[in-house]
TIDOKE-436684 format. One record per residue: x, y, z of N, C-alpha, C, O, CB in turn. Coordinates in pm, whole numbers, plus 50000, padded with zeros to 5 digits. Each point is the difference from the previous one (the first is absolute). Glycine has a CB too. Layout:
BEGIN
XYZXYZXYZXYZXYZ/...
***
This chain:
BEGIN
709730714267282500665004749879501445003850034500235007950092497585000349812/503134986550025501405002650028500495011749916499595001849885500774974050173/500545032150001500605011249929501495000150029500424997650113497435015849900/502934989449885501455000750016500515012549929499425004449900500764970350114/500915031150039500605011849939501474997249973500684993750081497695021550037/502124989549768501404998949965500495013849957499365006549918500374969050012/501405029050125500565012949964501254997749916500854991850035498225019050175/501054996449681501164998849913500485013949963499235008149949499974969649962/502075025050113500555012849957500234999449850500594990449950500505013550277/498465006349703500145000349854500625013349962499325010350006498684974449961/503285015349994500645012249956499755001449851500294991049921501475007550260/497695013049781499655002349862501235002949916501025004750051496765003950022/502124988349797501095002449908499755012649918498865003149967501604972450024/500585031549976499935011349909501244999449913501125002050048497535012450116/501164982949708501094998849905501034989850047501215002349989498415021449941/499894965350121500884989050036500745001650132500824991450033499425005049728/499505014250316500715002250125499044999250118498835003749989502845010749890/498864980850234499185000250121499805014550044500895008449984499974968850086/497975025549984499745013250057500384999750147499204996050084498935008449750/503084999850197500425000750138499365012150065499335007849931502864980750014/498015013550187499165009250076499485012049922500755008349950500514984550243/497415007749799499325010849930499385009650101499874996850118499664988049685/500095026850148499355009750088498634995150047499585002950112501645015449770/498114974250031498654995450032499974984850006500574993249915498455027249974/500324974350213499754985550007498524997850023499335007850067503004987850024/497154993549851498604996350014499964985550046500324990949924498925025549894/500384981550306500034986650061498594994450014499085006950043503024999350081/497754981249837498724993050011500074990150116501014993350020498585009449731/499324996550325499914990250108498534996650022499125007649961503015001250147/497624979949956498654995650030499884997550150500844993150059498904996849710/499225015650290499714997850142498544996250014499225001049905502585015450167/497834979150046498604996850027499475008850113500755003750091499624972549834/498365027150068499355007250109498644993650024499424993849910501805027850034/498294979950175498694994550033498925010249966500145011950028500884973950156/497915009449757498905008849963498704992249990499994987850017501605027249860/497324992150096498724993449989499904991849872500475004349894498505014150241/500434969949876499744991849882499135008049904499005005950040501174972750096/500225021649738499295008049901498614994649971499185007049941503014999049960/497524981450141498694994249977499194998850130498775000549999502194987049806/499775010950306499334998650130500545011050092501074998550059498634976149911/499575036250040500485011850069500264997850148500705008050063498075005149772/500694976250223500214997550142501174990450024500264996150113497315007849926/503144992549854501134990750012501315007249964500025009449921498454971050024/502605014750115501325005749976500804990649910499924987850014500035024250210/500804993949684500834992049911501355006749983500165011950027497804979349853/503025000950076501345005249972500045004749855499684992549908501374991950264/499365028249809499985006249867501435002749954500755006550073496995003949973/502664984849836501345002649949500105014149940499095004549930501204970950024/500815031450075500205013749956501345000949926501034995550050497595013450143/501364997049687501235002949927500435014150036499235009549986500144974949823/501865017050238500575013150035501005004049892500874992249962498825003450286/500185016649703500945005549903500655012150066499365010350020499274981549778/502665006850236500725010250075500975007549909500954994249947498834992050263/499975026749774500885008749921500965007150097499565005450101498664997949718/503084996750149500995006350086500925009249920500394996749888499524983550266/500425031249906500945009349940501324998850075500085003450118498075012649812/502894979150002501284997450064501035010949974501184998450033498334977649946/500055035149962500925010849965499675012850076499095000450082501214989449691/500465020750198499865012650073499195010549926500115011950029502054983250075/497025000749801499195009049920498534996550016499664988250011502215014749824/497275007050168498554997550001499584995449861500315006649901499325010850280/499674971349811499594994649870498504997249996499374997050102502914993149870/497175011049908498644995149975500054991849872500865002249914498055017750203/500154970649869499934991749880498664992749999499324999050102503214998049893/497114998049888498754992849981500104986350066501024993249987498545019249796/499404983550286500024987250071500064988249904499385000049894499345010650291/502034979349856500004987549924498694992550022499634991549920502875007150099/496825004750090498774992950037498795009049990499034998350074502294987150078/498715024149755498945010149994498704994349944499705001749882502055015850088/497514975950114498704994749960499154997950125500544998750110500464990149686/497695010950187499154996850115499154987749972499034997250070500925027049994/500444968349832499314987549967501024989849956501125003449963496785009149971/501704975050069500894989249959499304991949891498804997750008502285001350221/499664996849670499424991749895499425008249888500235012049990499294970950180/499715010449744499445006349882498484999550005499434990950060502605002849807/497325016250072498534999949993499564988249915500464998249887499435027050139/499214966950030499604987949929498704995050063499874999950122502554994249820/496645001649976498734994950051500224986650071500834992049957497935019849859/500504985850291500094987550074498614995150032499065007950011503164998750086/497634980249918498664994650020499894990450118498894995950034500795006749725/501444993850303499984990150106500125006550137500955007450024500054976049820/498075014050244500055005250136500354988350091499114992750044499175025749907/503014979850077500424987750068499624999950148500004989450062501875009049777/497805013250218499615000350140498484999950018499524998950113502585013349936/497174988849843498554999750010499445012450067498894999350054501244976249952/500585035749993499505012250063498885005949916499894997349880502375007050222/496925003849962498885006249930500235014949990500685005950084497774976349997/500995024049817500095014349982501365004949954500255012050006498044989950164/502594989449785501325004149953499885007649869499294995749909501774984650206/499635031049877499955007749877500694992549886499615001049884500355020150249/501064971649903500674991649901500284986650066500454999550115500595020649766/498714969250049500204986750059501484997250018500835003649917497044988449977/502445001350217501374995350020500224988049908499154991149993500905017150248/501074991749690500214989549901501234991550032501045005050044497885009549786/500934972850146501124990549999500814999650128501234999049993498875004749766/499264997250357500754998750125500654986250006499364989949973499065026050144/502854983949918500744987550005500514995349865500654989649994498005004650200/501075013049699500394995349867501505000749975500514993849907497275013650013/502935000350164501445001049980500814990150079501235000349996498415023249958/499694967650120500704990450085501024992049920499684994449895498315004250251/503255001149905501054992249936500695007149885500974994749945497784985650121/500795031749895500625007349889500885011250053499845004550113498214989949740/502905010050062500925010650037499835011749903499884998249879501754984950217/498375029149960499805011949920501005010950040500405001050115497164993349859/502825013749927500735012350026499005011549993499225000849905502964989750001/497845018450193499115011550002500865012449975500805003950085497544984850076/501485017449722500835011249960499365013450031498825002249973502124983549849/499865023150236499565013750029500935009749929501214997849994497834995250232/500405017749720500825010849951500734997849870501125005049984499115000450245/499194987149675500714998449872500175013249929501055002649942498034974450039/499905031550023500075013349942499305009750095499104995850073500954995049690/500345021950238499415009550095498625005149959499805012049980502504994650077/496744984049929498625003649971499305004250128500254994250106499694989949698/499215025650187499175003950113498994988950030499324995249909500955029450033/499654971350184499064989650044500204986749927499044992749978499345025450075/502844978949909500254987549929499794988150092500564999650109501075012149742/497574978750106499764988150080501174990449995500805000449906496775002250053/502534988950142501014989549997499554989049905498824999149967501895006350270/500224986249721499664988549918500734987750052501185000450032498445014449769/499644974250205500574987250040500234991549876499134999049914499725002150312/502344992949766500354991349889500464986650055500644999450105500005020449751/499024969550075500574987050035501525001149995500545006549910497434981349999/502725006050185501445002150010500774994549880501205002549988498554996650257/499584993649667500654995149878499685008749879500484997349890499434979650203/499285033549925499565008349889501025010849966500765004550086496874991149980/502385008449808500825011249954499165012650010499225003149911502144982049933/498805022350266499145011550023500375012149913499315010250002500374981650230/501415007149691500345011049910499065000249880499925010049929502484988650144/496894990449904499004999649893498625002950059499845000950122501554982549747/497635018150045498645003150045499334987450051499084994749937500765024249898/500634976350279499484987650058499085003550116500365008050086501724979249845/496755006950071499035003050106499654987350075499644989949939499435029449929/501034981250264499674988750085498605002050056499705010550057502744985950002/496704993649926498605001450040499855002550149498975005350044500414979749768/501625011450267499885001850144499855014850036499495003250108501884976149927/499055029749876499815014350024498515003450010499625009050074502524995949805/497044988150046498555002250006499474996650138499195007350057500604987849698/500684993750300499564995950133500415010150105499215003850086500944972349843/501115028250064500515009750096499245013249991499645006050102502604983249886/497515015349889499325012749982498574999450056499545009650062501864994849734/497914984650181498634998650048499945000450152499105006250058500354980549739/501505006750267500044999850146500245014050054499315004550092501534971949905/500155030649946500325013350051498915010249969499795009350078502624985249895/496915004049916498905009149970498844998050098499295009550032501384990449727/499144987850289498934997150095500345006050138499175006750061500264972149813/501795018550173500395004950132500305015050002499705006950097501204970549949/499715027449846500425014149992499515006149870500765000949903501274994250239/496705009049853499445005749876500845011849952500545007550081497164985149990/502425009249795500765011349944499495013350053498805001850021501644984749773/500485022850227499615013350046499225007349891500164997349881501875003650269/497135008349893499215008049908500785012649962500145009250080497704981950021/502655009149774500765011549954499165009449914500535009249939501524976750068/496645011949988499155007649910500055015150028499935008049907498584972050075/501625023750146499995014350033501255007149952500065012349997498534982550201/502454997349763501225006249954500115000249847500965005349945500124987350266/497945001649720500144998049856500275012949923500825000149909497674980550115/500825030250011500185012449927501335006750035500585007149917496954995750076/502924995050129501235006450045501244992049963500945005349941497775004850245/501294977149850501174991649978499574986349949499414992350076501845020150104/499044984349696499634986849947500694988750077500965002350073498715008149701/499824977650209500534988350070501454997349959500794995350081496894995149931/502665012649862501364997849952500785013049999499415010849993499794970149868/502135018150147500835011849986499865005849861499964992549902501644998350267/498335022249820500155007149874501005011250026500155004250115497464990349805/503105010349977501095009750022499615011850087500795004250085500094989049697/497935012450199499635012050074499754997350149499935009450079499104999449711/500844978450248499734996750140501244996250079499964999250122497814993449805/503345005050002501244996450070500715012950040500955004449936499274973749933/499285027850238500525012750050500454998350144499634990450067498855022549778/502324996650201500464999750139498815000150095499984992750099502145019149835/496904996750037498825001250086499264986750011499594996150110500225028049826/500004968949953499264987450003500804988750062499434991350066499345016249733/502554992550180500844989650061499975001350153499994990050071501495009749725/498495012550252499925002250144498584998750053499804998650121502165016449860/497054985449928498614999650042499264987449957500084989850067499955034649923/499274976449897499124989149957500754986849980499474989450035499105027749857/502644983450052500754987749972500984996550113500854991349982498935013749775/500115001650355500974998450107500244985550040501144996150026498185026250053/499614969749926500154986150046500634990949896500214988250027497825015450117/502265001749737500664992149897501525001850001500704993349924497235008649939/502565006950222501435002950006500534997850140499265000150098500485016549716/501594981550194500694998950128500845012650017500675004549907499384969950082/499915031350131500785011950034500864996450120499494997450109498725018649801/503114983950071500904995450105501145009850025500695004249907498734972350032/500755027250187501185007450042501104990050034499724988050011498875031450076/502664984949931501084990750031499684990950118499535004550105502075012349806/498664970450069499804989650102498544997550034499724992650094502475013649997/496884999549836498584997450025499544987549926500604995849901499025028850130/499294969550020499364988749934498515002849986499425007750076502324976450016/497665009349810498555000549981499544985849974500594992949918499465031049990/498894971850161499514986349986498584999849948499115006250059502394986650127/498285000149703498664997249950499664985750036500874991349996499375025249813/498514980850228499584986550035498834995849912499135008049966501644995450271/499234983949726498964994549913499484986950058500784991050034500275019949764/497654988150214499354988250053500054988849896499545001749887498955012650257/502074974249894500154988849906498914989450019500204988549963502265015750036/496404999650059498964990250026499524993249872499644988250002499675025250196/500684994049690499584993849874500904988549960499524989749953499555032249976/502234979950088500964989549966499844988150094500154988549958501445028849954/498104985550214499784989250096498784991749962500014987850013501055026150167/497884992849773498784992849961500204991949873499534988649991499125029450117/502054987649795500234992949874501004988650020499954989949931499575031149940/501404981050228501064990550032501054999749889499845006349895498524979850237/502725006649892501114999749907501235006350061499975004750114498434996049695/502684999350115501295005250044500315012549918500034999349877500794977550190/499415034749997500145012849930501335006650035500335001850118497175001049883/503255000849897501235007650018499755014349957499765002749882501674976750081/498625029950132499775014149972501335006649969500984998250072496995002350079/502065007249741501225006849961499675012549919498935001249941502314977050059/499725031049998499865012349922500644997549865501194996849992498825018050215/499224986749687500444996049868500945010149935500874996249921497024991550056/501965025150054500835009949934501414999450053500214996450116497795018249848/503004989149953501394999450043500565013650039501155001150042499144979349809/498895030050135500425013350045498775008750021498944997549942503255000249936/497975012550204498925009550022500045010349889501045006149974499044990450278/498805005649682499945008749883499825014650042499515003050108499534978149758/501375027950044499815014350023498775005349926499905011949972502574990750059/496614988549939498765003649932498884990950046500244989850064501045018549736/497504995450168498854991350020499374997549863500175007949908499425000950329/499704980149752499354996749875498555004650006499264996250090502264984049875/498095028049939498645005149997499414998949861500434991649920500115023950265/498504992849786499364999949869499995014149943500055009950073498524970549993/501375020249804499865012749929498535001649964499484992049923502905006949985/496945011050146498565001549973499675001549852498884997449958500915013150265/501214993849697499755002649859500474988949908499865001049878500345022950175/500374965450005500504989149917499984987050080500155000450122501315015749746/498374972550066499974987150071501414995850042501005004849948496974988649922/502084997550226501274994250041500575006450125499555010650044500874984249721/500594998450293500635004850121500975011349972500435002049887499324975450210/500595030050008500855011749986500875001150124499494999450112498805012549743/503034989850126500915002050112499995014850038500365008649920501094971850005/498145022450199499885013750046501095002650103499994993850107497505006449850/503465008850016501095002750095499485005250134499035007650005502484997249801/499144991150300499675004950133500845012450032501125001249951498274975350124/500085032750006500775011950038501294995950072500004990750080497875022649939/503224993749953501284996750062500025003350149500754993950076500355010349705/498075005450259499905003750142498535002050035499275006949929503045003950067/497284983150114498645001850053500125004250145500414991950084498604990849755/500645029650192500185004850136501464999350040500865005849935496824986850122/502595000250053501394998550046500624986849957501024995950055498415018450139/499954979049707500474986949958500485000149855499375005949913499044983750248/502735003949815500524998249865499474986949943499764990450073502325023049985/497754986349811499554987949933501134989750001501135003049963497295010349890/501264974550191500974989149994499684991149881498844996849975501495003850276/500714995449675499854990349892501274991649994501075004550041497385010849827/501414972750080501154991249991499834987350082498884996150033502535023949929/499724973850071499974987050065499545000550145500035010550065501784982949784/497784995150200499614998650140500234985650041500044991149916498235027450065/501894979250148500164986550052498644994850046499195007450055503194997550016/497404982349905498734993950039500194985250027501114994849989497635022149876/500184976550170500034985650024498694994249948499195007149941502324995450264/498284984949816498714993749969499634990950115500864995350075499565005749675/498284996750264499534991650110498964990349946499155003649919501305014950251/499634969149878499074989549957499164995550119500534997350108501074995149712/497105006750158499104995150104499094989649940499455002049891500645019950232/499734966949947499204988949949498784997850089500114999750123501974989649779/496765009350035498754997650071499424986749957499984996849881499605028050138/499954967450077499384987249968501004988849997501205002050018497105010149853/501194975950107500844988149996500845000049875499555004449894498774982950239/502915007749878500884999049884500364985549975500744996949907500185026250138/
***
């Protein structure tokens, strides 16, 4: 199976102007590491890893909501095809190899939703509309099999799965929601890594990019007393960190799996 990577610097626009050096940069890259075959535990395989590197280029301590704040990829969707013929799978792997020869954009961070999943779109699609690519079902099924969703039931009475105004507090940002935020002192970096094995199995060409054009000073949650989304302001100061919002520098990276 052939794999190729392409790196492209992408400077985001804000009101028609380039965003020259910003306090925050978010760099995407893909590397490989050796690990156990997910189907044959006694075999070694090369595993692709997406690295998301957050950097603070200024002299102020900053915190902000992650552009990659999720622990799953794709959308919840029923699947019926087990392409590897494995037994006892909680969810069947679907459509392995179905993306061969196709190109997709994988968008992260369109809005600051808690646990927001990524979405893959055909590179010719208008993702500003409610367009859904079926390949998300395949990706979600694979990741649910390898990495079952965490059990949040014990937190239900204390902290709901979604943000609500009463839960967006300094204490919770430093505690329960800590892994959803980045905390950076001057010149510090933080790296999140994501296993791309699902994309390798489905095959195809994927361009990973951050969809939002600025870091928001709020998170999107729900109002327990009314339907619909709600913008919940973040505290201006959390511990020794100031809230960062506004522009940031980033790039995009393309990785291709399978024959083209």
